[in-house]
N, C-alpha and C positions, 0 to 999 in steps of 0.2 A: 328433709321430710319432718313434719311437725311431731313433737312428742305427744302421743296418746297412750303411753304405756299403762298408765294408772287410771285410765277412765273405766276399766273393767275390774272386777274383784280380783284381788292377788291370790296366787296359789302357792307362792313360794317366797323365800327371802330374796332380797335384791341380789342380782348378779350381773355381770357384764357380758350378757349373752347376745345372740344375733338381734333380738328384738330391741334391746337397749342400744347396741351398736348402731342400728339403722337410724335412729334419731338422736344420737349422743350429742352431736354438735349443737342442735336445737336445744336439747335438755340443758346443756351447760349454759348457754346464753340466757335462758329463761329461769334457770334455777340458781345461778350464782351471781349475786349483785356485783355489777362493774366488772364482769368477767374479762372483757377486752382490755380494760384499763389495767387490771392486775397482770394480764399477759404481756402488755406493752412494758410495764416497769420490770418484769422478770426478764424480758429479752434485753432491755437496756443494761441491766447489771450482768447478765450472761455474757453479752458482747464485750463488756468492759473487762471481764475476767479471762475470757478465752484468748489464748496466745496462738500464734502461728504454729501449726503442726500439733496442737493441743487436742484434748478430747473433751467433749461434753455428752453427759448421760441424761436422758430424760426418763425418769423411772415411773412407769404406768403411762406411757406416752399416748394412749388411746388412738385416736385417729391422726396423730402426728401434726396437728395444725400448727402448734407453737414451733416445732423443729423445722417445718417448712418455711414459717415466717423468719426465724433465725437465719436459715440458709440463704434467704433472699438478701439479706443485709450483711453477710459475711464478706469481708474484703480479702481474705486470704485462705489458704488451704487449712482445714481443721476437720476433725472427725466428729460427726454428729450421730449419736446412737440412741435409738428409741427402744426401750424394753417394755414388754407387756406379756401377761400371761393369758390374754383373751385372743383366741384365734379370729374371732368375729371382728374385733377392733383392728387387729393387724391387717386383715384382708382389706378393710376400708382404707386403712392408712396407706398400704401399699398402692392402691388405686390413686389416691391423692398425690403421693410422692411421684409416681410415674407421670401424673397429668401435668404437674408443675415442673417435672425435670429437676427435682430437688436433689442435692447430694446428701442423702439421709440413709443410715443403715438401720434397718428394723430387725429386731431379734425377739423371737418368741422364747421367753424364759422366765424364771422365778427370779425377782429382784433380790430376794433373800440369799440366793445361792450363787448367783452369777459371779464369775471371776473377773472383777474389774481391773483395768489397767489404771495407771496413775492418770488422773484427770485434772482439768482445770476448773470444771463446772459440774455440779449435779443439780438437776431440777426435779421437783416432784410436786405435781398439782393435784391436791385433794386425793392423794394416795396413801399416805401414812395413816390416816384415820381409819382405813380398812384393814389395817395389820394389828394383830393383838398386841397389847401394850409391852409385854415383856420381850416379845420378838422385835417389836418396833424399835426399842432402844438398841438392840443388837445391830439392827440395820444401820441406825445413825452412827454408831461406832465404826461400822464397816465403811460407810461413806467417808467419815472423817479420815481414816487410815488410808483411804485410796486417793484423797486430794493432795495435791502439791501444796507447799507452804503459800498462804495467802489465797488458795483456792477457795471457791464459794459454793455453798449449798443454798439454793433458793427454793423454798417451799411454801405452798399455799394450803391452808387448812380451815375447816370449820372449827370454830372455838366456842367454848363454854365460859360462863362466869360461875364462881363458887358462891355468889351472892344470890340466894334463891329467887328473890323478887326481880332483880335485875336479869337474871337468866331466863325467867319466864317472859319478861318484857322483850328481851332480844329475840326470842323465838316468835312472839307476836309480831314484832316489827318485821322479821324475815317472812312470816306467812302473808302479811299484808303486801310485801313486794311480790310474792309468787301470785297472788291474786291479780295484781296489776299486770302481770305478764300473761294472764289469761288462764291460769290453772283454777280449777274449781276447788271448793272445800273438800269434796269427795277425793279428788286426785291428791291433794296435799295429805290427807289422812292416811289414804292408802299407801303412799310412798313412805310416809313416816312409819307405818306398821311394818313395811317391807325392810326398812333399814334398821329396825330395832335389833340390837346386839350384833349388827353387822358393822355399822359406822360408830366408832367409839372416839369422840373428840376429846382433846385436852384443852386446858385453859391457855391463854397467851403465855402466863408465866411458866406453866409446866412444859410447854414446847421449848421456851428458851432455856430452862433448866436442863432439859433433856439434851439439847445441843451442846451446852457447856459441859456437862457431865461426859459426853461423848469424845470431848477433845477439841471443840472448836473454841477459839480465843474470844469470840464476840458473836452475839446474836440479837438481833432486834426486829421489830416490825417496820416494814417499809410501806405497807398499805393495809388499811383496815376499813371495812364497812360492818358495823354491828357485830355479828358473830362470824364474820369472814375475814381472815387475815392472811398476809403474804409476809414471809419472814426471809432474812438473809443471815445465814451463819458463815463466819469467816474463819478459815483454818488458822 
């Protein structure tokens, strides 16, 4: 289903409700530059780090597309767990998992409070940016402490620049991309208003510093387009 969520006047801040869940896959592909490519590279590094009998967590798994894709290429037994606090997203995820016959466990829960087992891989796609900064840093520490040695955390985030003009130009570049995907100026402005104070992005440097302060030995960008980046942090 095509994303038409912001063709009408907004009445609330952005949330992952049924209206968004119904069009979320289309929204991702049309709103996130090179989304499929970032997911491919995420899957590559996830499969490299996941061991037989190991555990992979996808935090904010939405409709479980990435987990289903990973399960297709998995050559051994491992536990793939998707967590989300949106019932609407998980209902759609379950239908997709069942349709593909994928070996994926879906959990309705708070990623901040969930009792994680030791894991090989954590994944987070455009989820951290929706978590308040102080709590966000506590979550990264929890992820680091739950990973085995040399385990990885792969996360994608919208990023900002602290250079005012460059940051403005990056936003303009991104809006041009959205227009090319068929979004109108009105839809772009409506979504921006809905996300105000809901999505709080860090810079590339701030994300890397946060990971290292949380206990990761290394963190760097493995994919970037303008103000969208995919990071890998190694325990």
